[in-house]
Backbone as a ProteinNet text record, in pm:
[ID]
protein_1_A
[PRIMARY]
MQVEHFYDVSINWKQDRVGVASSEVLPSSIEVATPPEFPKGVAGVWSPEHFFCSSCK
[TERTIARY]
-1044.6	-1070	-873.4	-892.2	-796.7	-678.1	-547	-452.8	-335.7	-276.4	-137.9	-35.8	48.5	204.7	238.2	288	462.9	546.2	685.5	837.3	888	899.3	1076	1170.5	1221.3	1369.7	1476.8	1588.7	1649.4	1767.7	1854.2	1933.8	2037.5	2112.7	2221.5	2360.6	2356.4	2507	2575.6	2701.4	2787.8	2893.8	2950.9	3046.7	3002.5	2997.5	3059.3	2873.9	2872.7	2784.9	2704.2	2796.4	2809.2	2698.3	2661.3	2548.9	2546.3	2436.3	2391.9	2235	2147.2	2057.8	2034.7	1900.7	1897.8	1699.7	1711.6	1594.5	1524	1485.6	1444.4	1442	1367.6	1269.3	1357.8	1497.4	1516.7	1695.7	1766.4	1908.2	2001.6	2025.2	2121.2	2160.7	2189	2212.1	2246.4	2275.3	2271.9	2350.2	2516.3	2595.8	2490.9	2454.1	2490.3	2528.9	2478	2590.3	2465	2467.8	2435.3	2520.4	2460.7	2513.6	2562.8	2643.9	2768	2694.6	2567.4	2470.5	2491.8	2507	2463.9	2636.1	2628.4	2729.6	2788.7	2880.9	2974.3	2933.1	2798.6	2796.1	2935	2856	3027.7	2953.2	3026.4	3020.2	3051.8	2946.3	2995.1	2958	2859.3	2787.3	2647	2553.7	2445.5	2341.1	2276.3	2207.1	2053.4	1987.1	1827.3	1711.4	1815.1	1753.7	1749.3	1830	1850.7	1755.1	1710.2	1591.7	1491.6	1453.8	1282.2	1363.7	1348.9	1388.3	1323.8	1426	1447	1266.1	1223.7	1086.5	941.6	942.8	885.9	867	981.1	1000.5	882.4
2335.8	2404.1	2361.4	2322.4	2244.8	2345.5	2385	2403.5	2347.3	2351.2	2323.4	2392.3	2381.4	2403.9	2323.3	2429.6	2370	2402	2339.1	2370.8	2385.8	2463.4	2411.6	2394.4	2202.1	2231	2084.1	2069.8	1996.1	1963	1840.9	1787.5	1770.1	1816.9	1750.9	1722.9	1560.2	1488.7	1538.2	1595.5	1582.5	1463.6	1487.8	1381.1	1267.9	1111	1066.5	1062.2	1111	1116.1	1315.1	1383.9	1530.6	1610.6	1638.5	1745.7	1911.1	1928.3	2092.7	2103.6	2133.1	2186.2	2323.2	2309	2444	2469.4	2619.6	2599.3	2701.5	2693.3	2797.1	2908.8	2928	3109.4	3101.3	3090.7	3159	3224	3289.3	3314.9	3213	3084.1	3107.4	2945.7	2850.6	2731.2	2656.1	2541	2491.8	2327.6	2333.6	2188	2125	1963.2	1927.8	1783.6	1668.7	1521.8	1408.3	1270	1205.8	1216.3	1191.6	1210.3	1120.1	1122.8	1033.5	873.4	904.2	739	680.9	690	617.9	574.3	495.7	369.2	519.7	593.1	664.1	796.1	812.8	997.4	1096.4	1193.5	1309.3	1382.7	1416.7	1467.6	1622.7	1748.6	1840.9	1889.3	1853.4	1893.5	1891.8	2005.9	1983.3	1879.7	1822.3	1695.6	1711.9	1604.7	1676.3	1562	1516.3	1457.9	1571.6	1653.9	1785.3	1906	1886	1978.6	1863.6	1850	1691.8	1690.5	1712.4	1693.1	1849.4	1907.9	2074.5	2160.2	2048.6	2148.3	2064.5	1927.3	1884.3	1928.1	2023.3	2104	2255.4
-983.9	-1102.1	-1109.9	-1209.3	-1257.7	-1347.6	-1306.2	-1383.6	-1494.7	-1588	-1625.6	-1652.6	-1579.3	-1560.7	-1686.4	-1812.1	-1833.3	-1831.1	-1832.1	-1784.1	-1936.8	-2067.6	-2087.4	-2078	-2071	-1962.5	-1981.7	-2085.9	-2154.3	-2055.3	-2122.1	-2034.3	-2175.7	-2214.5	-2321.1	-2250.6	-2179.4	-2140.6	-2244.1	-2180.2	-2249.9	-2287.6	-2142.2	-2099.2	-1981.8	-2053.4	-1916.7	-1895.3	-1738.2	-1647.7	-1620.9	-1682.1	-1741.6	-1737.4	-1770	-1955.1	-1874.8	-1909.3	-1896.1	-1932.5	-1793.6	-1775.7	-1847.4	-1979.2	-2053	-2071.6	-2090.1	-2136.6	-2208.5	-2305.2	-2443.7	-2381.1	-2215.1	-2231.4	-2110.9	-2081.5	-1968.8	-2023.2	-1954	-2044.3	-2009.6	-1876.2	-1838.2	-1890.5	-1795.8	-1805.5	-1715.5	-1687.5	-1525.1	-1568.2	-1551.2	-1555.7	-1467.7	-1473.8	-1454.6	-1475.4	-1345.9	-1340.6	-1237.1	-1321.3	-1238.7	-1083.6	-952.7	-853.2	-820.7	-724.8	-634.2	-560.7	-630.9	-468.4	-578.5	-716.9	-893.1	-901.5	-983.4	-1032.3	-1135.6	-1062.7	-1173.3	-1149.7	-1068	-959.8	-934.6	-992.4	-962.1	-835.1	-759.7	-642.4	-683.4	-591.9	-592.9	-718.7	-780.3	-931.8	-875.4	-969.9	-887.7	-974.8	-975.5	-1037.8	-1046.8	-1165.5	-1144.7	-1025.7	-1000.8	-790.8	-708.7	-747.6	-617.7	-676.5	-745.7	-831.3	-833.4	-813.7	-841.2	-635.5	-648.1	-479.3	-373.7	-435.9	-393.7	-386.8	-545.1	-617.3	-512.5	-474.7	-282.7	-202.2	-192	-46.2	-24
[MASK]
+++++++++++++++++++++++++++++++++++++++++++++++++++++++++

């Protein structure tokens, strides 16, 4: 039996390659940025790629 799960998450890009990840069902938000491996990426900030890779482990 397959069960579907839905997660309400959005990223609002604020300036250049930096934004805020948030969810209506969570009390806090997280600053995110394009990782430094990409053009104009920002070092030292969580990226959507960090979250994706951590979800696969």
